[in-house]
N, C-alpha and C positions, 0 to 999 in steps of 0.2 A: 547581608549574611549576620545573623542571629544565634545569640546563646540558646541553646537547647532549655527551655526551664527546668533551673532544680537541678540542673545536670552539668556541673564545671568542664567536665570533658568531653563533652560534644559541642559541634558545631551542628546550623541549622541551615540548608540550602532549599529555597522555597519548598521546607516542608519535611523534606527528609535527612536525617540526620545520620554524623559521619564520627565514626573515632577517631581525636587527630593526637592522640599518642601513640606510637607503634614500636613493639619489639620486634627484632628483626635476626633471627639466629644468621649467620654471613659465612660461617668456617665451619671445619669439622670440627674446632678447638671451641667454639657456641662462642664466640667475640660477639657484643654486643652492640647494635648501635640504637641510640635512642635519639627518636625524632621530636623533638619538643613542640614545634606548631609545623602547621603548613606554610610549605614556601609560597609565594605568587605562583609560579606554576602547577604545585600539586594541589593548591585548591583551584585554579584553571579548569586543568582536566579533569577535576573529579564532577566541578558543574558544571562544565560543557559535556562532560556521559551521563551524568545523573540529574543534567536540571530539567526542572518539570516542563513534559511538553500540555497538551490541551488532553484531558482525560476522553476517551468516547465510551460511547455509551454499554452498559452492560449487556451482558450476552442475551441475544432476542431470544434464544429460541423458547421453547413450554415447558415451565418448570418438572423435574422429577420427581414424582413424588415417591417421598421418603415412605419405610417401609422395615419390619422386623426382618432386619440383617441374618440370613442363612447360608451365606457363601462366606471364602473363606477370607483371612487378612491375603494380603497381598504384598510382595514384595520382587521389585525391578531393580533388577541390577547390571547396569549396562556399562559396559567395559571403552574405553576410548581408543579406538585404532587398534584394539586387539584381532590378529590376522587367523583365520580359519586355523593354520596349523600349528596357533600357540600356547596349545592345552595340551596334556600326552592324551587324554581322552579323547581327542582325536588327531593323534600323529606325534606329535613333537617330541624328539627324543634327547635334546640335548637339555634339558628341564624337567623339571617335574611341577606338577600343579595338583597335589592330593585331595585338595580340598574340595574342587571344583569338578573335578575325576571322580567323588565319591558321591557328589548331589549329581552327575549324571548316572551312576549305577544305582542311584534310590526312586531316579524319577526317567523321564523320558530325553532321548536326543535325537533330534533332528541335522540331518546330515546335509541338507538341501534349502537351506533359509540364508534368505535376501532379503541386504538393505535396499529403499528404493531407488538411494543415491551412492556413490561412493566417499563422500564427505557426511560431516558432521552434523549441521543445523537441518537441512530438509530431513534427516533421517529422523532426527529426537521429535521433529514437529511428527512428523509421519507414527510413529510410536504413539503420541499420545492421543492423535486425532483421528487415526485407522486408516489416513487419507494420503492418497500419490501427492507429491509436493505441488504437482498442476493443476489441484485440487484446495490444497490451503493455504497456496500461496508463499509460502520460505521457499524459495527456489534455493537460496544463497547463501551467504553462513555472514550474520549480524556481526560487524567489524569495530568495532571501538576507537581504531588507529586509522581508518580512511586515508592513508600513507598512498603519494601518487613518487613511485619509482626509490623512496627512500624508508624506510621500515621506522626511521629515527624524528620525520619528521610528521608531527600530532596534527591530524586534522578535524578533531573532534568526535568523529566516529560518526557512523549513518544512524540511522532512525526507522531501521526494517526490523519489526519481530512479527508475532504469528496476531494473527486479526481474531480482534474480539468476537466473530462472528463464527468463531469454530469451536465448536463444542470440543473440551479435553475430558480424557480420561478422568484425571484430575477432578473437572466440576463436575461430572458423573456420580463420581463413586460420595464425593464429598456430599451431593444432594438425597445420595441413596442412604447418607447416614455415616460413613465411614469416616474418621480421623484420617488426614493427609498432610503430608510431610516430602519433602525436596533436599534430599544431602548430596551438592556435589554440583555437577557443570550442568548449567543451564542453558543455555547460548540458544534461547527463542526470542531474544531482544534484550539490551542491555539501559532502555530507557523505561522511566517507570510505569510507563501505561502497559510493559511487557511483562513484568517482573511475575515471577514464580506466585506471587501472596496476592494477585490479580486475577490470576487464570486458577484458581479452586486448589492452593495449595496453603493449608493455614499456617503451617511452616516451613519457612528455607534457610538451609544455611548449606556455602556453598560461593563458588568464583562464575560470574554472570556468564562467561564465554570461554573459550579455549585459553588452556593454561600457555601458548607463546604469544598471546595478544598481550600488548602492554596498555595501561598499567594494570596486570594482574591484580585484582582486587578478593578479600572473601570479604562475603556478607551476612548477616544474619538478618532474617526476612529483610525490611528496606533497610539497614543499617548498611555501613561499611566499617566493620571490625578491624580488618588487618589491610595496612599500604604499606609496601608491598607485601603477597602472601609467601609464608616459607614453604613452596614448594615439597621440600623433604617430607613434611607433618602433614601433608594433603590427607592421603591414604590411611593413616593413622588417626590421624581425626575426625576425617566423615566415619570410620568404624565407629568409634567411639560414641560418638554423637549418636548411630541407629543403635547401637546397643542401650542406650539411656532413652530413644525413642521407645520401643519394645515394651524395654520394663513399665513406662509412663502410661503405654495403650495396652498391655495386657490382657486387660479386661476392657475393651471394646473393640470390633471393628476398624483395622485401621492398611491406609495404602503406603506405602515407603518404598519412594524412588531414591535409587541410590545410584546416579552417575557417575562415575569414578572419573576422576581426572587420567590417569594412568592406564595406558602407556602413552601415553599422547605425548609427541616432544613441546619442551623439552622435559625430558623424562628425571626423574627425582625419584628416591627411596629414602627409609629411614637407615640408619647405622647398624641397625638390624639384620636390616638384608641388605647391605653392602658388600658387595664382595673385592674390595681396592686389587686384589693377588689376578683377577679379570678380569679388569677395566674394559676390554672390549662388550663383558655382556651387562652393561644397563640393563638394557630391555630385558633381559634376563630378571635380572633383581625385582624390576618393578609387577612384569608379570609375578613372580613370586609373593612378594608383597599385597598384591591383589587377592591371589587365590589362598591369601590368610586371612586378609577380609573376610571372605566367602563364610573359612571354616569358624569367625569369631560369630557372627550371625546365626550360620546356623547352630550352636554350642550354646547361643542364646535363647534361640526359639527351644530347642531341649528343652534350656534348665527353666524356663516358663510354663514350660506344659502345652506350649502354642506350635508343637513339631507335626502335630495331622491338621491342625487348620489352618496352614498356613503354604499358600501357593507363591513360590520360591521361583523366578524365571529369571534367567543368567544370558546374556545375549553380545555381542559387540555392534558398533553405529556401522561399520565400515570394514575395509582391509585392512594391512598395515602398513605402515612406515618403514624405513630402511631398520632395519636389526630383528624384524620382525619374521612371519612366516605365512605364506599362504598356502602351505600346506600341499606346494606341488602344483598350482594352479597360477594362470598366468596372469599377469598384473599384481597393481598393488593399490594401496589407495590415493582416491582422484583418479581412477582409472575402471569403465567397467565392466575389462575383463572380469571374470570370475574372480579373481585375487583381490578384487577391490570392492565387489560387493555379495558373496557370500560371506557368511559370518557363522561362529558358530551359535549354536542353542540348545539350550537345557532345562527343561521342566521340570519342578520336582514336588510332587503336593502327595502324602504319604497315605495310603489307601486309598486313594482315585487314580493317580497315573501309575500304573505298575510302574515297577521297579527293575531297569533295564531295558527300557523299550527303545528300541532304535528304528526310526521313521525315515525312508528315501525321498521323500514325497517334496515335493516342490511348496513350499509355501514362503511366508515375509515377516516383517518387521509392523507392514500393515493390520496383522492378523492379530497381535497381542490386545489391541482397543477390544476389539470385539468376543475374541475369546475370552478375556476376563469378565465384560460385563456380561456375557453367558455364566458363568459361573458366580458372581455376584448377584446376580438377579437382576443385572439394570437393564431397565424397560425406556427404550429412547425415544424422546418426544416424536413424534410427526413430521414428517419431513428430513430428518437427517438419515443420509444413505451412508454408508460405509462403502467404503470399497475395496478392504478387508473381510476375512471370512472367519468364522468363529471355527476353529483347528482341535476342538476338542476329540472329536474321531480320529484324527492319525496321533493323537498323544496318548489315546487309550488303544488303539485298536490296529490294525492292518487295512483304514480305511481310506481308500484315495486322495489326491486332492482335493478342497473344491474349488479349485482355479483352471478357468479353460486356458487362462493365459497370467504370467507376472510380468511387468514392466519393470526397466528402469532408468533412471533419464539421470542428465545432466545440466546441471541449471535448470534451466525450461526446457530444455530437448529431450523426446523422446529419444530411448537411445538404445536399447533392445527388448526385445519381447520374449518369454521362456515361456514355450507352449509343450506342455511332454517331455519327450528329452531333445526336442531343438532348442537351440539360441539363435537367435536374428539379429543384428547389430544394423539397425535401419541408419545410425550413424558410423562415420569412423573413429574405432575409439581411442581416446587421447594414449599417448605417449610417455614416458619419463624421459626425459634430456636431462642430462646428466653433464655439466663440466666437461672439457679437455681433460682437465688431468683427476676425473672423475671424486672429485671432491666436493664441496658446497659448508659454509659455515655462514650461520644466521647472524647478522653485520647488525642484529639487536641484543645480541647475548658477549658476556655475562650479564644476567640482571642482577646480582648481586644476591640472589636469596635461593637461587638454584641448587647449587653448592655442591652439587655431585653429577651437574651436567653444566660448569660454564660453557659450554657452547655446544652448540648443534653440527656435528658434522658427517654426512651420506657419504659413502664409499661404493665401490661397482660393486665389490664382493659381499656389501650388505642389504643387495636388491632383494626382497623378501620373496617375489614370486617367478616365473619363469618367463624368458624372454623372447624363448624361440615361436617360430611359429610362422605361417603367412601373416605377410604384412600385414597392418591397420589397412581396411579401409570400408567403402561403404554396402550393406547388403550381406555380409560375408553370413555363412550358418556355419553351426556345428551342433554335431552330433554328440549332447555332453553326454549318453551314457555308457559312448565307445572313446571321446577324445572330451574328459572334462577339464584336459590342459588348454582347450580350443589352440587345436596345434593346425588342423589341416581343414580348409574350407572347402563345405561338399554342396556348395551354391549350386555349381551347375550341375552337379549328379540330381541333386532332387530340387529343379522348379517348383512343382508343386506345393512342396513344404516352406517355398520362399514366398507364393502368393497367397496361400492360409497366411501364414503369419502376418505379410501385410498388410491382409484385411483385417487382420485382428488389433493391429494396430491405427487402422485408419479408424476402425467402430470407438477405438476407444480414444483418439482424437476428439473425434466427432461428436462423442457423449460424454469427454473427462473424466469415463468412469465406465467400469462395465460390471 
């Protein structure tokens, strides 16, 4: 361990620098904790998590030729665990999301848009690669804790992350001349070879994994700048970073990827959005602050004259946790019922995407890369084949879905096939299991800096989706046009449909993509 040359406030571990003076707000009274040096334990944790691994070779694909850029700026705003029914433009009535609703009113809204998995990292990798998890290889969440039975037992973390041989949207856009930045949750690997700055992003500001994973670190590029992170400030700080980035790059094409931390548990909001008189709706507070953030970004685009030259996409990574809403769909996050994988999607590009356009055609997160690629004029290297399709036609017209089928996974297992109005569960869907007292408390909490969510508690009445319907089992078939909540299994009534979807599943597995 050596001093970082010329900077007395930094330490260097295997070539990576970490701030070692941290300030953390720990109560609504803003009492301050000053940590003057790393304890041995913190040093061990940080050096274990970010210890230098062997760096793998650079991307092997042929280079993408730079060109005169005629495409729009790209902003992708990704909410974390936001449910299909959590926006008022998607049916929410308990709270309002006026800025996101305005985005939908000025652009296109897709009502049958799917995540490829019902949880974080694999979906995020699919967004940036245009591939299903079985093809990009990141089929589970990288975990810095890797605890066994006890979350408080630190095991040094795993070493999984996005593979170097995968072409990411950030790399393709950067190679085409775009400035690139990620602000928010990465979760494609927390070891140095997996950092965003190694995968096409010029700049990075955010947390490297989910905000319920310990220790929660705030990073800037390859440095840790705050530990532990003050979670109540994340949405506002991410927003400020985004506004500054837009200002800095207003005269050149840019890609801003803004994956927010909220409303993933443990939920936290700034004092401005906290409503202590209604303590049971912290989830709503977090969503309202997220909506505010979207509004600030859109105002900045208007102020900088970029309003008509920027494609803005808003989407969630999977279904909701307790406290959210799946909009009358069955299930929740971590399940392959509709409530776990159907997510809200909005795209706005003034003058190019018709205002108020609504499409009910099935599409998915795997389609974001190819769609952005077409609009940005990216020509992929030979040999790069994406699972996603360009969905510009359904964003701008009454076109049909470009997919013969859409698939969803749980880890590396194919779970569902969606084709037309039909959905087949190849394997039995996961079901939520609550303790007999209908409560669950995260044993790791409080973490000292979440402030407004000192512990996480899930109660039966906060379950975000429908729990009724035919029992979970392999081979369930649902007619989503007439039964979007997956209540009645009709496999026995339509054996020919079951056979058709099973053949699609077999072909997909054999070819690892269709």
